[in-house]
C-alpha positions, 0 to 999 in steps of 0.5 A: 497538439497544443504545447501546454499539453506536452509540457504538463505531466500527470500528477501522481496520487499521494496515497497507494494501496499495499499488500500486507502479509503475515510472517507466520501464516501468509494471511494477507490484508490490504492498507493504505499508506502514503506514496513517499512513506516508509514500507509498513510493518505492524502487529495485528491479529491473524485469524489462521493462528488465532494470535497477534502476528507481525504483517510486512508490506509485500507489494503495491497494489494500485494508486489511490485518488485523493479527493 
């Protein structure tokens, strides 16, 4: 094994996919955000209750390669 392989770390991706969940009904959707950004919160149409609802970030799903 070469010394350069030991010293170089794998670079983390800049974007991650997160699971968003409606506060009212529990409807879920996925969004992509930057790794270093704050957790997402937004208002979006909820098909379960047929009204706008607040969505909050629940958990990280996976990393996204940026090309």
